[in-house]
C-alpha positions as CSV (number, residue, x, y, z in Angstrom):
1,M,0.5,0.1,0.0
2,K,1.0,3.6,-1.0
3,R,0.9,5.8,2.0
4,L,2.2,8.9,2.7
5,A,1.6,11.9,5.7
6,L,2.2,14.9,5.9
7,I,3.5,16.9,8.9
8,I,2.9,20.4,8.6
9,G,4.2,23.0,11.9
10,C,3.8,26.5,12.4
11,P,4.7,28.3,15.6
12,G,3.0,32.0,13.9
13,D,4.4,35.1,14.3
14,R,2.3,37.1,16.2
15,V,2.3,34.4,19.2
16,V,5.2,32.4,19.0
17,L,3.8,28.7,19.9
18,Q,7.5,26.9,21.2
19,G,5.5,23.4,21.4
20,V,5.3,23.5,17.4
21,P,8.4,21.9,16.5
22,K,8.4,19.3,19.3
23,D,5.1,17.8,18.2
24,V,6.4,17.8,14.8
25,N,9.4,15.6,15.6
26,N,7.3,13.8,18.3
27,I,4.7,12.9,15.6
28,A,7.1,11.4,13.2
29,L,9.1,10.3,16.0
30,F,5.7,8.1,16.5
31,L,4.8,7.4,12.5
32,S,8.2,5.8,12.1
33,S,8.4,3.5,15.4
34,P,6.7,0.0,15.5
35,N,4.3,2.4,17.9
36,G,2.0,4.0,15.2
37,G,2.9,1.3,12.3
38,S,6.5,1.6,10.5
39,W,6.1,4.9,8.6
40,K,9.0,5.6,6.4
41,K,11.6,7.7,5.6
42,D,10.6,8.3,2.3
43,E,6.8,8.3,3.6
44,I,6.9,11.3,5.3
45,V,7.0,14.9,4.5
46,I,7.8,17.3,6.6
47,S,6.4,21.0,6.1
48,A,7.0,24.5,7.8
49,P,5.6,26.3,5.6
50,T,5.8,30.5,5.7
51,T,2.9,31.6,2.9
52,A,-0.1,30.3,2.6
53,R,1.1,29.7,-1.2
54,E,3.2,26.9,0.2
55,V,0.7,25.1,1.8
56,V,-1.0,24.6,-1.9
57,A,2.0,23.5,-3.4
58,I,3.3,20.8,-0.5
59,V,-0.3,19.3,-1.1
60,A,-0.6,19.8,-4.3
61,Q,2.5,17.7,-4.7
62,A,1.3,14.7,-2.0
63,R,-1.4,14.4,-3.8
64,Q,0.9,14.2,-7.9
65,L,2.3,11.1,-4.8
66,R,-1.5,9.3,-5.2
67,P,-1.2,8.0,-1.8
68,E,-3.8,5.5,-1.6
69,Y,-3.7,6.1,2.1
70,G,-3.0,9.5,3.8
71,F,-2.1,10.9,7.0
72,I,-2.3,14.3,8.0
73,Y,-1.2,16.8,10.9
74,F,-1.5,20.4,11.8
75,S,0.0,22.1,14.8
76,G,0.3,25.2,15.1
77,H,-2.6,28.9,15.2
78,G,-6.4,28.5,13.7
79,G,-9.4,28.8,14.6
80,I,-13.3,29.4,12.7
81,N,-14.3,31.5,10.1
82,E,-17.7,33.5,11.3
83,R,-18.4,33.5,7.6
84,N,-18.9,30.3,7.2
85,G,-17.9,27.9,9.9
86,R,-15.4,26.5,8.5
87,T,-11.5,25.8,10.2
88,V,-8.4,27.8,9.6
89,I,-5.2,27.0,9.6
90,E,-2.9,30.1,10.4
91,I,0.2,30.1,8.7
92,K,1.3,33.8,9.8
93,T,-0.3,36.5,10.3
94,G,-2.7,37.4,7.7
95,E,-1.3,33.9,5.5
96,E,-4.8,31.6,6.3
97,V,-6.0,27.9,4.4
98,Y,-8.8,26.1,4.8
99,A,-8.7,22.7,7.4
100,D,-11.1,20.4,5.3
101,S,-9.1,21.9,2.0
102,I,-5.6,20.3,3.6
103,T,-6.1,16.6,1.6
104,I,-4.0,13.8,-0.3
105,S,-6.1,10.6,-0.3
106,G,-10.0,8.8,-1.0
107,K,-8.3,7.2,2.8
108,E,-7.7,9.9,4.9
109,L,-6.8,10.1,8.5
110,A,-6.3,14.4,9.2
111,I,-5.5,15.8,13.1
112,F,-5.2,19.4,13.8
113,D,-3.7,20.7,16.9
114,T,-4.9,24.1,16.8
115,C,-7.5,26.7,18.5
116,R,-10.9,26.8,17.0
117,S,-12.3,30.1,18.3
118,Y,-14.3,32.7,15.4
119,F,-13.3,34.8,13.8
120,S,-13.5,37.6,10.8
121,P,-10.8,37.1,8.2
122,T,-9.6,40.3,6.4
123,V,-8.1,38.2,3.4
124,P,-9.2,35.7,1.2
125,I,-8.4,32.4,2.5
126,L,-6.7,30.3,0.6
127,E,-8.2,26.7,-0.6
128,A,-5.6,24.2,-1.3
129,R,-6.2,22.8,-4.6
130,S,-5.8,21.7,-7.9
131,F,12.0,14.1,10.3
132,A,12.9,11.4,12.1
133,E,16.5,10.5,12.4
134,R,15.1,7.4,14.3
135,Q,13.9,4.2,13.2
136,D,12.6,1.5,15.5
137,A,11.9,-0.7,12.1
138,L,14.5,-2.2,12.1
139,E,13.3,-3.4,15.7
140,L,9.9,-5.3,14.7
141,D,7.5,-4.2,10.9
142,T,4.5,-3.2,11.7
143,S,3.9,-1.1,7.7
144,E,1.9,-4.9,7.3
145,V,-0.2,-4.8,10.3
146,F,-0.8,-1.4,9.8
147,N,-1.5,-1.7,6.0
148,T,-3.5,-4.4,6.2
149,A,-6.1,-3.0,8.9
150,V,-6.3,0.1,6.6
151,S,-7.3,-1.9,2.9
152,S,-10.5,-3.2,5.5
153,C,-11.5,0.3,6.4
154,E,-13.8,2.5,3.8
155,N,-12.6,5.5,1.7
156,G,-13.8,8.7,3.7
157,R,-12.2,11.2,5.8
158,I,-12.1,11.4,9.8
159,E,-10.4,14.7,11.3
160,L,-9.4,14.6,15.4
161,Y,-8.8,18.5,16.3
162,S,-7.8,19.2,20.3
163,S,-10.8,21.4,21.0
164,S,-14.7,22.5,20.4
165,P,-15.5,25.4,18.3
166,R,-15.5,28.8,20.0
167,E,-12.4,26.8,22.6
168,A,-9.1,27.3,22.3
169,S,-6.2,24.7,22.5
170,N,-3.7,24.4,25.5
171,D,-0.3,24.5,24.6
172,T,2.8,23.3,27.2
173,R,6.2,23.1,27.5
174,E,6.2,19.4,25.8
175,G,4.0,20.2,23.0
176,G,0.2,20.6,22.1
177,L,-1.7,18.7,25.5
178,F,-3.5,17.2,22.7
179,T,-0.8,15.9,21.1
180,V,0.6,15.1,24.0
181,K,-2.2,12.7,25.5
182,L,-2.7,11.5,21.9
183,L,0.6,10.0,21.5
184,Q,1.3,9.1,25.3
185,R,-2.1,7.4,25.3
186,A,-1.5,5.1,22.0
187,T,2.2,4.5,22.8
188,G,0.8,3.3,26.2
189,I,-2.3,1.0,25.1
190,S,0.4,-0.2,22.2
191,T,3.1,-1.3,24.4
192,A,1.5,-1.9,28.2
193,S,-1.5,-4.1,27.6
194,D,-3.0,-7.3,25.4
195,Y,-4.8,-4.9,22.7
196,P,-5.2,-6.5,19.7
197,E,-2.6,-5.3,16.9
198,K,-4.6,-2.5,15.7
199,I,-5.6,0.6,18.3
200,D,-8.1,2.5,15.3
201,C,-7.9,6.1,16.3
202,A,-11.5,6.1,17.6
203,T,-10.4,4.3,20.5
204,A,-6.9,6.4,21.3
205,F,-8.9,9.7,20.2
206,A,-11.7,8.8,23.1
207,A,-8.8,7.8,25.4
208,A,-6.4,11.5,24.2
209,K,-9.9,13.1,25.0
210,Q,-10.5,12.0,28.2
211,A,-7.5,13.1,29.5
212,V,-7.3,16.2,28.2
213,E,-10.8,16.5,29.4
214,A,-9.7,15.6,32.9
215,E,-6.5,18.3,33.2
216,K,-8.2,21.6,31.3
217,R,-11.9,21.7,31.8
218,D,-12.1,24.6,28.8
219,Q,-11.0,22.2,26.6
220,H,-13.0,19.4,24.5
221,P,-11.3,17.6,21.8
222,S,-13.5,16.8,18.9
223,M,-14.3,13.9,16.5
224,E,-15.5,14.9,13.4
225,G,-16.0,14.1,9.0
226,S,-17.3,10.3,7.6
227,I,-17.3,8.8,11.8
228,R,-20.2,6.9,11.1
229,R,-18.1,3.3,9.6
230,R,-18.5,-0.2,10.8
231,I,-14.8,0.2,11.2
232,F,-12.3,3.5,11.7
233,F,-8.3,3.6,10.2
234,P,-5.9,2.4,12.7
235,F,-3.4,4.6,14.0
236,A,-1.3,2.5,16.4
237,I,-0.2,-1.4,16.3
238,G,-0.6,-3.4,19.8
239,I,3.2,-4.3,19.4
240,R,2.2,-6.3,22.9
241,S,0.5,-8.6,21.1
242,I,2.3,-9.0,18.1
243,R,5.1,-9.8,20.4
244,L,3.6,-11.8,22.7
245,R,1.9,-14.1,19.0
246,K,5.1,-13.8,17.8
247,Q,7.0,-16.0,21.1
248,F,4.2,-18.2,20.8
249,L,4.5,-19.5,18.0
250,H,8.1,-20.3,17.6
251,G,7.3,-21.8,21.3
């Protein structure tokens, strides 16, 4: 299966978000690890665009590769256009792109760690039309398990937002609160339990949402998009289950 991860980090220029570079690095490290599906370096594109047009170009290039499965991640400032209710990501002041236009594949998981407060745009917002240094895959390659799980899923796009409309998203020294909790919970399930091999994005999201809301009562992560489905896209792989199965098969 041809898959592609597009990771975009924009710390901003008015109020610089110190956790954005950490989010970008942590997401890339997670994907490249057995827990995240053993994504290879050539399957991960990391970008720090400075203009909206750069984002449009990056998305266009990713689409040309025709991935069968896409993973999109954004960390940075954002909001909701009060004129049409669409979530917007901010590259820098006056440079914005609609989040739902950043799409590269028919099967897709998109994660946006950004605020979703309402604002009135003063300039037109562009539509996106037309990493890791460590590789754990040598230890345990889970890419085949991950790809098989994706193959069983229906087409569609699932979006995970760090907050609900009208809310801000909290940042921490380790990165965005939602991203931190999402990776912590997914990795914990993957490595410390007998959970089946595929840990889907709904399971990982529910665990992260609970952790975020326990810490910040004013932030409520939201899962949106094509969520009325039989099978959710994988987010993590239960490597403990895989190791136990291999031990059993090989005595």
